[in-house]
C-alpha positions in Angstrom: 33.4 17.9 8.7 35.8 20.8 8.8 37.4 19.7 5.5 33.9 19.6 3.9 33.1 23.1 5.1 36.4 24.5 4.0 36.0 22.9 0.5 32.5 24.3 0.1 33.6 27.7 1.2 36.5 27.6 -1.3 34.1 26.6 -4.1 31.6 29.3 -3.2 34.4 31.9 -3.2 35.6 30.7 -6.6 32.0 30.9 -7.9 31.7 34.5 -6.6 34.9 35.5 -8.3 33.9 33.8 -11.6 30.5 35.6 -11.4 32.1 39.0 -10.8 34.5 38.5 -13.6 31.8 37.5 -16.0 29.8 40.6 -15.1 32.8 42.8 -15.9 33.6 40.9 -19.1 31.2 42.0 -21.9 32.0 39.2 -24.2 31.0 35.5 -24.1 27.4 36.1 -23.0 24.6 36.2 -25.5 21.0 36.9 -24.5 18.5 34.7 -26.1 15.9 36.3 -28.4 13.9 33.2 -29.4 12.8 29.9 -28.0 13.6 27.3 -30.6 12.3 24.1 -29.1 10.3 22.7 -26.2 11.5 19.4 -24.7 9.2 16.6 -24.0 8.2 16.0 -20.3 8.1 12.3 -19.6 6.6 12.6 -16.1 3.0 11.6 -15.8 0.4 14.3 -15.8 -3.2 14.4 -14.5 -5.5 16.9 -16.1 -7.8 16.9 -13.1 -5.0 18.5 -11.0 -5.3 21.6 -13.1 -8.9 22.1 -11.9 -7.7 21.7 -8.3 -5.0 24.3 -8.8 -7.6 26.7 -10.4 -9.8 26.2 -7.3 -6.9 27.0 -5.0 -5.9 23.5 -3.9 -2.2 22.8 -4.2 -1.3 19.2 -3.5 2.5 18.5 -3.6 4.8 16.1 -1.8 2.0 14.5 0.2 0.7 17.8 1.6 -2.3 19.9 0.4 -2.7 23.7 0.9 -5.8 25.7 0.1 -4.9 29.3 -0.7 -8.4 30.9 -0.5 -7.7 33.0 -3.6 -4.2 34.2 -2.6 -1.0 33.5 -4.4 0.5 30.2 -3.3 3.9 32.0 -3.2 2.5 34.2 -0.4 1.2 31.3 1.7 3.0 29.5 4.5 4.2 26.2 3.0 3.0 23.1 4.9 6.4 21.5 4.4 9.8 22.1 2.9 9.3 19.5 0.3 6.0 21.1 -0.7 7.8 24.5 -1.1 10.4 22.9 -3.3 7.8 21.3 -5.5 5.9 24.7 -5.8 9.0 26.6 -6.8 10.1 23.8 -9.1 7.0 24.3 -11.3 6.8 20.6 -12.2 3.1 20.9 -11.7 2.8 22.8 -15.0 2.6 19.5 -16.7 -0.9 18.9 -15.2 -2.1 22.2 -16.6 -0.4 21.4 -20.0 -2.3 18.1 -20.1 -5.6 19.9 -19.4 -5.1 21.9 -22.6 -7.9 24.4 -21.8 -8.0 28.1 -22.1 -8.6 28.4 -18.3 -5.6 26.1 -17.6 -3.3 28.2 -19.9 -4.5 31.5 -18.5 -4.0 30.3 -14.9 -0.6 28.8 -15.6 0.5 32.1 -17.3 -0.8 34.2 -14.4 1.1 32.1 -11.8 4.3 32.2 -13.8 3.9 35.9 -14.5 3.3 36.5 -10.8 6.5 34.6 -10.0 8.6 36.5 -12.5 7.3 40.1 -12.0 7.4 39.9 -8.2 10.9 38.3 -8.2 9.8 35.3 -6.3 13.1 33.7 -7.4 14.7 35.5 -4.5 13.1 33.1 -2.1 15.6 31.0 -0.2 14.1 27.7 -1.4 13.6 29.0 -5.0 17.3 29.8 -5.1 18.4 26.3 -4.3 20.3 24.9 -7.3 18.3 21.7 -7.6 15.0 23.6 -7.4 16.1 26.3 -9.8 17.2 23.5 -12.2 13.8 21.9 -12.1 12.2 25.2 -12.6 14.3 25.9 -15.7 13.4 22.5 -17.2 9.7 23.0 -16.4 9.6 26.4 -18.0 11.3 25.1 -21.2 9.2 22.0 -21.4 5.9 23.7 -20.9 6.6 26.9 -22.8 3.9 26.1 -25.4 1.4 26.1 -22.6 2.6 29.5 -21.3 3.2 31.3 -24.6 0.2 30.2 -26.6 -2.0 33.2 -26.9 0.4 35.4 -24.8 1.2 38.9 -25.8 4.6 40.0 -26.9 5.4 41.7 -23.6 5.0 38.4 -21.7 6.9 36.5 -24.3 9.9 38.8 -23.9 9.7 38.9 -20.1 9.5 35.1 -20.0 12.4 34.7 -22.4 14.6 37.1 -20.4 13.8 35.3 -17.2 14.6 31.9 -18.6 17.9 33.2 -20.1 18.8 34.9 -16.8 17.9 31.7 -14.9 20.3 29.7 -17.1 23.0 32.3 -16.5 22.5 31.9 -12.7 22.8 28.2 -12.9 25.9 28.4 -15.0 27.4 30.6 -12.3 26.3 28.3 -9.5 28.1 25.4 -11.3 31.4 27.3 -10.7 30.6 27.4 -7.0 29.6 24.9 -4.3 27.0 22.8 -6.0 27.7 19.2 -5.1 26.2 15.7 -5.5 23.2 15.0 -7.7 22.2 18.7 -7.6 25.3 19.5 -9.7 24.1 17.0 -12.3 20.6 18.4 -12.3 22.0 21.9 -12.9 24.1 20.7 -15.8 21.2 18.9 -17.4 19.0 22.0 -17.0 21.5 24.4 -18.6 22.2 21.9 -21.4 18.4 22.0 -22.1 18.6 25.8 -22.2 21.6 25.8 -24.5 19.9 23.7 -27.1 16.4 25.2 -26.7 17.4 28.9 -26.9 19.0 30.7 -29.8 22.5 32.1 -29.8 23.9 29.5 -27.4 26.1 27.4 -29.7 29.3 28.4 -27.9 27.9 27.7 -24.5 26.3 24.4 -25.7 29.6 22.9 -26.8 31.2 23.7 -23.5 28.3 22.3 -21.6 28.3 19.1 -23.6 31.8 18.4 -22.3 31.0 19.4 -18.7 27.8 17.2 -18.7 29.6 14.2 -20.2 32.4 14.5 -17.6 30.0 14.8 -14.7 27.9 11.8 -15.9 31.1 9.8 -16.2 31.9 10.8 -12.7 28.5 10.2 -11.0 27.2 7.3 -13.1 29.4 4.2 -12.3 30.6 1.7 -14.9 27.8 -0.7 -13.9 25.1 2.0 -14.3 24.6 2.8 -10.6 24.8 6.3 -9.2 27.4 7.4 -6.6 24.6 7.9 -4.1 23.5 4.2 -4.6 20.0 5.5 -4.6 17.7 3.8 -7.2 15.2 6.6 -7.1 17.8 9.0 -8.5 18.3 6.8 -11.5 14.6 7.1 -12.3 14.7 10.9 -12.0 17.9 11.2 -14.1 16.5 9.0 -16.8 13.3 11.1 -17.0 15.5 14.1 -17.8 18.3 12.5 -19.9 15.9 10.7 -22.3 14.2 14.0 -23.3 17.6 15.7 -23.5 18.7 13.0 -25.9 15.5 13.5 -27.9 16.0 17.2 -28.0 19.5 17.0 -29.4 18.2 14.6 -32.1 15.2 16.8 -32.9 17.6 19.8 -33.4 19.7 17.7 -35.8 22.6 17.7 -33.3 24.5 14.6 -32.2 23.8 13.9 -28.5 26.9 14.0 -26.3 28.5 10.6 -26.0 28.4 10.9 -22.2 24.6 11.2 -22.3 24.2 8.2 -24.6 26.6 6.0 -22.6 25.0 7.0 -19.2 21.6 6.0 -20.5 22.9 2.7 -21.8 24.5 1.9 -18.4 21.6 3.0 -16.2 18.7 1.1 -17.9 20.0 -2.5 -17.1 21.1 -1.4 -13.7 17.6 -0.2 -12.8 16.3 -3.7 -13.7 18.5 -5.2 -11.0 16.2 -3.8 -8.4 12.9 -4.9 -9.9 10.7 -7.5 -8.0 8.1 -9.6 -9.7 5.4 -7.0 -9.0 7.5 -4.3 -10.8 8.4 -2.4 -7.6 12.0 -1.6 -6.9 13.9 -2.8 -3.8 14.0 -0.3 -1.0 17.6 0.7 -0.5 19.4 4.0 0.2 16.5 6.5 -0.3 14.2 4.5 -2.5 10.5 4.8 -1.6 7.3 4.2 -3.5 7.9 2.9 -7.0 5.9 5.0 -9.4 4.4 2.4 -11.8 3.5 4.9 -14.4 7.0 6.3 -14.6 8.5 2.8 -14.7 6.2 1.9 -17.6 7.4 5.0 -19.4 11.0 4.1 -18.9 10.3 0.5 -20.0 9.1 1.9 -23.3 12.5 3.5 -23.8 14.4 0.4 -22.8 15.9 -1.0 -26.0 17.7 -3.8 -24.2 15.2 -6.6 -23.3 17.9 -8.8 -21.8 17.8 -10.2 -18.2 18.8 -7.8 -15.4 22.4 -7.7 -14.3 23.0 -9.8 -11.3 26.1 -8.2 -9.8 26.8 -4.5 -9.7 30.3 -4.5 -8.2 30.8 -0.7 -8.4 27.4 0.3 -7.0 27.4 -2.5 -4.5 24.3 -4.6 -5.2 23.6 -8.2 -5.9 20.6 -10.1 -7.3 19.8 -13.8 -7.0 17.0 -15.5 -9.0 15.5 -18.9 -8.9 12.5 -19.4 -11.2 9.8 -17.1 -9.7 11.8 -16.0 -6.6 14.1 -13.0 -6.5 16.6 -11.7 -3.8 18.1 -8.3 -4.0 21.0 -7.5 -1.6 22.8 -4.3 -0.5 26.4 -5.4 -1.0 28.3 -2.2 -0.8 29.6 0.5 1.6 27.5 3.6 2.0 28.6 6.7 0.0 30.2 9.6 1.7 30.1 13.4 1.4 27.3 15.1 -0.5 26.1 11.8 -2.1 25.2 10.3 1.3 22.4 12.7 2.3 19.8 9.9 1.7 22.1 6.9 2.2 21.1 4.2 4.7 22.9 1.9 7.2 21.6 -1.2 5.5 24.8 -3.1 4.4 24.0 -6.8 3.8 20.3 -6.2 4.1 18.2 -8.1 1.5 14.7 -8.2 0.0 12.9 -11.4 -1.1 9.9 -11.9 -3.4 8.1 -14.9 -4.8 6.4 -14.1 -8.1 4.4 -10.9 -7.8 4.4 -11.1 -4.0 7.1 -9.3 -2.0 7.8 -11.2 1.2 10.9 -9.7 3.0 11.4 -6.0 2.5 13.1 -3.0 4.1 11.1 -0.2 5.7 11.9 2.1 2.8 12.0 5.9 3.2 9.6 8.7 3.6 11.0 11.8 1.9 8.1 13.9 3.2 7.9 12.7 6.8 9.4 14.3 9.8 13.2 14.5 10.2 13.1 12.0 13.0 11.2 9.5 10.9 13.5 9.9 7.9 16.5 9.3 10.2 14.9 6.3 11.8 14.3 4.8 8.3 18.0 5.1 7.6 19.0 3.1 10.6 20.1 -0.6 10.4 17.1 -1.7 12.5 14.9 -0.5 9.6 16.5 -3.1 7.3 16.4 -6.8 7.0 19.8 -7.6 8.4 21.6 -8.1 11.7 21.8 -5.3 14.3 24.4 -5.4 17.0 24.0 -3.8 20.4 21.0 -1.8 19.0 23.4 0.3 16.9 23.6 1.1 13.3 26.4 -0.1 11.1 26.9 3.5 9.8 26.8 6.7 11.7 25.1 9.9 10.6 26.1 13.5 11.4 25.0 17.0 10.5 27.5 18.4 7.9 26.8 21.7 6.2 23.2 21.5 7.2 22.7 18.0 5.8 22.5 14.7 7.6 25.3 12.7 6.0 27.0 9.4 6.6 30.1 10.2 8.6 31.3 6.7 9.4 30.4 3.2 8.3 31.6 0.1 6.6 34.8 0.6 4.7 35.7 -3.0 3.8 32.8 -4.8 2.1 33.7 -8.1 0.5 31.3 -10.1 -1.8 31.6 -13.4 -3.6 29.0 -15.5 -5.5 28.7 -18.6 -7.5 26.2 -20.8 -9.3 26.1 -24.1 -7.6 24.2 -27.3 -8.3 21.8 -26.4 -5.5 21.2 -22.9 -6.6 22.8 -19.5 -6.5 25.2 -19.0 -3.5 26.2 -15.6 -2.2 28.4 -14.5 0.7 29.3 -11.0 1.9 30.9 -9.3 4.9 31.3 -5.8 6.2 33.3 -4.1 9.0 30.8 -1.4 10.0 30.8 -2.6 13.6 34.6 -3.0 13.9 35.4 0.4 15.3 32.8 0.5 18.1 32.4 -3.2 18.8 35.3 -5.0 17.2 32.9 -7.1 15.1 32.6 -8.2 11.5 29.3 -9.4 10.1 29.3 -12.1 7.4 26.1 -13.2 5.7 25.6 -16.2 3.4 22.6 -16.8 1.2 21.6 -19.8 -1.0 18.5 -19.4 -3.2 17.4 -22.8 -4.5 17.1 -23.3 -8.3 13.4 -23.8 -8.1 13.1 -20.7 -5.8 11.2 -22.7 -3.2 13.9 -22.3 -0.5 16.1 -19.4 0.7 18.7 -20.5 3.2 20.7 -17.9 5.1 23.5 -17.8 7.7 24.7 -14.9 9.8 28.1 -15.0 11.5 29.6 -12.4 13.9 33.4 -12.5 14.2 34.7 -10.7 17.2 38.2 -9.3 17.6 38.1 -9.5 21.4 36.4 -11.5 24.1 33.5 -9.5 25.5 31.2 -11.1 28.0 28.2 -10.7 25.7 27.0 -8.9 22.7 23.2 -8.6 22.0 22.3 -9.1 18.4 19.0 -9.2 16.5 18.4 -10.6 13.0 15.4 -8.7 11.5 13.2 -9.7 8.6 10.7 -6.9 7.8 7.6 -8.2 6.1 5.6 -6.7 3.3 2.2 -5.4 4.7 0.3 -8.0 2.6 2.0 -10.9 4.4 0.1 -12.5 7.4 2.6 -14.1 9.8 1.8 -16.5 12.7 4.1 -18.3 15.1 4.2 -22.1 15.2 5.6 -24.6 17.7 5.6 -22.1 20.5 7.8 -19.7 18.6 10.2 -22.2 17.1 9.2 -20.9 13.7 6.6 -18.9 11.8 4.1 -19.4 8.9 3.7 -16.7 6.3 0.5 -16.5 4.4 0.6 -14.6 1.1 -2.4 -13.1 -0.7 -1.9 -15.3 -3.7 -2.4 -18.4 -1.6 1.2 -19.3 -1.1 2.4 -20.3 2.3 5.9 -20.1 3.5 7.6 -21.4 6.6 10.4 -19.7 8.5 12.7 -21.2 11.0 16.0 -20.1 12.6 18.0 -23.2 13.7 16.1 -23.7 16.9 16.3 -20.1 18.1 13.2 -18.3 19.3 11.3 -16.4 16.6 9.3 -13.3 17.5 6.8 -11.2 15.6 7.1 -7.5 16.3 5.6 -4.3 14.9 7.2 -2.6 11.9 6.3 0.2 9.4 6.3 0.2 5.7 7.1 3.6 4.2 6.8 2.8 0.5 3.1 2.1 0.2 1.2 3.9 -2.6 -1.4 5.1 -0.1 1.2 6.3 2.4 2.9 4.6 5.3 1.4 1.4 6.6 1.8 -0.7 9.7 3.3 -4.1 9.1 5.3 -6.7 11.1 8.7 -8.2 11.2 10.2 -11.5 12.2 13.1 -11.0 14.7 15.6 -13.5 16.0 17.5 -12.3 19.1 20.8 -14.0 20.1 24.0 -13.4 21.9 26.8 -13.0 19.4 29.4 -14.2 21.9 27.6 -17.3 23.0 26.1 -18.0 19.5 28.4 -16.4 16.9 26.6 -18.1 14.0 22.9 -18.5 13.3 21.2 -20.2 10.4 17.7 -19.5 9.1 15.5 -20.6 6.2 12.4 -19.6 4.2 10.6 -22.6 2.7 7.6 -22.6 0.4 5.3 -25.3 1.7 2.2 -24.5 -0.3 2.2 -22.9 -3.7 -0.6 -21.1 -5.6 -1.9 -22.5 -8.8 -0.9 -20.1 -11.6 -4.3 -19.9 -13.2 -6.7 -20.1 -10.3 -4.7 -18.7 -7.3 -6.0 -21.7 -5.2 -3.8 -23.8 -2.9 -1.6 -26.3 -4.8 0.8 -28.7 -2.9 4.4 -28.5 -3.9 5.9 -31.1 -6.2 7.2 -34.3 -4.5 10.9 -33.4 -5.0 10.7 -30.2 -2.9 10.5 -32.2 0.3 7.9 -33.0 2.9 6.1 -30.1 4.4 6.5 -29.6 8.1 3.9 -31.1 10.3 1.0 -28.9 11.2 1.4 -27.0 14.5 -0.8 -24.7 16.6 -0.3 -21.0 16.7 1.5 -19.8 19.8 
């Protein structure tokens, strides 16, 4: 922690010295006099939201504020995420989509109020990631703001945009870390190509952006944070940036082209049959509209990659069934602010029905809920002694990963029975002297997922409580059978799956699903408690015993070669 603080202080001091030197040096800076191009905003817009804003209702980040005629910048924000969204001005896209005189006038009035009253001095507005989003929003929606505007507003707006780009350039010389640094570089790259007189700066920024993309985007297309959501957000900015370069007749930086080419197939690794992404390391609700937009830009229609060794994820597939596994160590430093303690957790789906999930994340919930969602118990894996496999600590005002698995080993092979996978991590070695190994086998027909969890202990403790958890999607209806020896899972499409755990007692407990489109939802989980000393290895299995007819959705018995269904049993 002390090293991180010293490093950030050094970078901040360097940034201040660079900024002071640039203020004294009269050369090298050129104020923009014209706006040459407006980038395309790929994020989905809703014209009806413009009417809500005009009526004084501002709904951002899951919260709504009514201003009663006052400026939203003078109101007390209902949450920090709401304030970030307000000062990021991404909501201008809704007013742009409305394309009415009222929407244009209202948008111009709000932006003019922000500029003339120096709202950018607000602490949240000054945050690099927020300022970067604001710069991109101002550039993308400049036609909305400037159509019909007088020359005074045009010049004031252009000066503000130019000054904002200068500030972000200075911030990049200081203590901007993690994905925020990449956001700032993308924003100033947009400004360098959309404003006149920026050719010298543009060439320098092309190199900086390419270098940062090479650093943060791993060779397999994952991000250093291991957060699938960040891939969506970065692609939504990098794709328009590529288009803007091409529209200006300028060759896009090679780093931008290569990053997009790597990220697209990596994103497909996480996709379930319903199109949603697996819930790992900060991923929440999958926006179907944005995924559809990205799919339209996806030139490679090949199958998803199955092993992302650098990012630490694996994918198994058998006909209609898909398994996605967290097979990597958590990131550290600034990239770990949303990372989870879910090593060896998995998600499982059959067709368009997700069965086993993780709890996901709530970016707009309380700090306690966000931290709980990052714990190992919120993931479909094994928890030892009610602890998490990674530890979190407050570093420079952020809840980062400060300890966790360092040695994660993975192997896989295609066998005659199906796809076999094995992984292990040492996240419990320091506190408990334990190593967790998980083995999975997904049958070729996707009708069976067999698993085994083994706990290897370095010492000889008298006992070590352990729980294997399998969080269920809210649409799944579980019921115990044979007095808790197993469970039946009813899917909405008519499929029925059976779960058993090598004779161990199966329990159904409450859980929460934080990635529902309509907000958090109550759900349930299957849990298998055992003593890792007395029973160091457990085996479990999901078996499809009734399939749904593809055309009618009615019950259809499995084909004869899948085995005999278990005998009917009464619910416990």
